[in-house]
C-alpha positions as CSV (number, residue, x, y, z in Angstrom):
1,M,-0.2,0.1,-0.2
2,L,1.4,3.3,-0.7
3,K,1.4,5.7,1.7
4,V,2.3,10.0,1.2
5,R,4.1,10.7,4.1
6,L,7.1,13.2,5.0
7,Q,10.9,12.2,5.3
8,R,12.9,14.8,7.2
9,V,16.0,16.2,5.1
10,G,17.0,19.0,7.7
11,R,20.4,19.5,10.0
12,K,20.3,19.3,13.4
13,N,17.8,21.6,14.7
14,D,16.4,23.0,11.6
15,P,13.8,20.9,10.7
16,S,12.5,20.7,6.4
17,F,10.6,17.8,4.8
18,R,9.9,16.3,1.5
19,M,6.8,15.1,1.3
20,I,7.2,11.8,-0.7
21,V,5.4,9.0,-2.3
22,T,6.3,5.4,-1.0
23,D,5.4,1.4,0.3
24,S,4.0,2.0,3.7
25,R,6.0,-0.8,5.1
26,R,9.5,0.8,4.2
27,A,10.8,3.6,6.0
28,A,10.6,7.2,5.6
29,K,14.2,7.2,6.1
30,K,15.5,5.3,3.4
31,S,16.1,6.8,0.1
32,S,13.6,4.4,-1.7
33,F,10.5,6.2,-2.5
34,V,8.7,6.3,-4.9
35,E,8.2,10.3,-6.3
36,V,9.0,13.3,-4.6
37,V,5.3,15.6,-4.9
38,G,6.4,18.5,-2.4
39,T,8.7,19.8,0.3
40,Y,8.0,21.3,3.5
41,D,10.3,24.2,5.7
42,A,8.9,23.9,9.2
43,R,10.2,27.1,10.3
44,K,9.1,29.2,7.4
45,G,5.6,27.1,7.6
46,E,4.7,27.1,3.9
47,P,4.6,23.8,1.7
48,Q,5.8,23.5,-1.7
49,I,3.3,20.9,-2.8
50,K,2.5,19.7,-6.7
51,G,-0.9,19.3,-6.1
52,D,-1.9,17.6,-9.5
53,R,0.8,14.7,-8.6
54,V,-1.0,14.3,-5.2
55,K,-4.1,14.3,-6.2
56,H,-2.6,11.1,-9.0
57,W,-0.9,9.3,-6.3
58,I,-4.6,9.7,-4.1
59,S,-6.4,8.4,-6.9
60,F,-4.1,5.1,-7.3
61,G,-4.7,4.3,-3.5
62,A,-2.1,6.5,-1.9
63,Q,-3.0,7.3,1.8
64,P,-1.2,10.0,3.6
65,S,-0.6,10.7,6.8
66,A,-2.2,12.8,9.3
67,T,0.5,15.3,9.5
68,V,0.2,15.3,5.2
69,H,-3.8,14.8,5.5
70,N,-3.8,18.4,7.4
71,L,-1.4,19.9,4.7
72,L,-3.2,19.0,2.0
73,V,-6.7,20.3,3.7
74,N,-4.9,23.7,4.0
75,A,-3.3,24.1,0.6
76,K,-6.7,23.5,-0.5
77,I,-5.9,20.4,-2.4
78,I,-8.2,18.2,-0.9
79,D,-11.4,18.9,0.8
80,A,-11.7,17.6,4.5
81,K,-11.9,18.3,8.1
82,K,-8.7,18.0,9.8
83,I,-7.3,15.4,12.0
84,N,-6.2,15.7,15.3
85,V,-2.5,14.8,15.0
86,L,-2.5,15.1,19.2
87,P,-4.9,13.9,21.0
88,K,-5.3,14.1,24.5
89,K,-3.3,12.3,26.7
90,T,-5.6,10.1,29.1
91,A,-4.3,8.4,31.9
92,P,-3.2,5.3,32.5
93,K,-5.5,2.5,32.3
94,K,-3.6,-0.7,34.3
95,E,-4.2,1.9,36.9
96,E,-7.9,2.2,37.0
97,I,-8.1,-1.9,36.3
98,V,-5.7,-2.4,39.5
99,E,-8.1,-0.4,41.7
100,E,-11.6,-1.7,40.5
101,V,-10.6,-5.4,41.1
102,A,-8.9,-4.7,44.2
103,A,-12.0,-2.2,45.7
104,P,-14.3,-5.3,44.8
105,V,-12.5,-7.9,46.6
106,V,-12.1,-5.4,50.0
107,A,-16.3,-4.8,49.8
108,A,-16.7,-8.4,49.5
109,A,-14.9,-9.5,52.7
110,A,-15.7,-6.6,54.7
111,P,-19.9,-7.6,54.5
112,E,-18.8,-10.8,55.5
113,V,-17.2,-9.9,58.8
114,V,-19.9,-7.8,59.9
115,E,-22.7,-10.5,59.0
116,E,-20.6,-12.3,61.7
117,V,-20.7,-9.9,64.1
118,V,-24.5,-9.1,63.5
119,A,-24.7,-12.5,64.1
120,E,-23.1,-13.0,67.5
121,E,-25.0,-9.7,68.6
122,A,-28.3,-10.3,67.5
123,P,-28.5,-13.7,70.2
124,A,-27.2,-11.8,73.0
125,A,-29.6,-8.8,72.4
126,E,-32.6,-11.7,72.3
127,E,-31.4,-13.6,75.2
128,A,-31.1,-10.1,77.2
129,V,-34.8,-9.0,75.8
130,V,-36.3,-12.8,77.2
131,E,-34.9,-11.9,80.5
132,E,-36.2,-8.9,80.9
133,A,-39.8,-9.9,79.5
134,P,-40.5,-12.3,83.0
135,A,-39.2,-9.7,85.4
136,E,-41.7,-7.5,84.1
137,E,-44.7,-9.6,83.8
138,T,-43.7,-10.9,87.3
139,P,-44.7,-7.2,89.0
140,A,-47.5,-6.2,86.2
141,A,-49.3,-9.6,87.7
């Protein structure tokens, strides 16, 4: 499958990119690509894109990367909405799962202990009521 992606060619701390059409299984850093369809200087922020060649490769099934897609939308070469390249960060899910698993185990163990305590207190309370009842009946009789 073909991809339209950026290939960094600038020196250290001076980013500039080639917009290339390449096979998706190959690394973007290698020089084996199908065609250069534009350039993008990140410092200037102005891409130079061969719009007709990009449309040609997209018609053949080439998929643009998210950043290239947004550059093409800005240049009005394709009509689409921008893609959120940097989604919001979310909390790690592993911690939440551990907390959820730990909480039910503790909650399940706690009611058993409470039931035992309640069961022990209830007969003692009934015995006290039984002893008091005859004492109250005797004076009333």
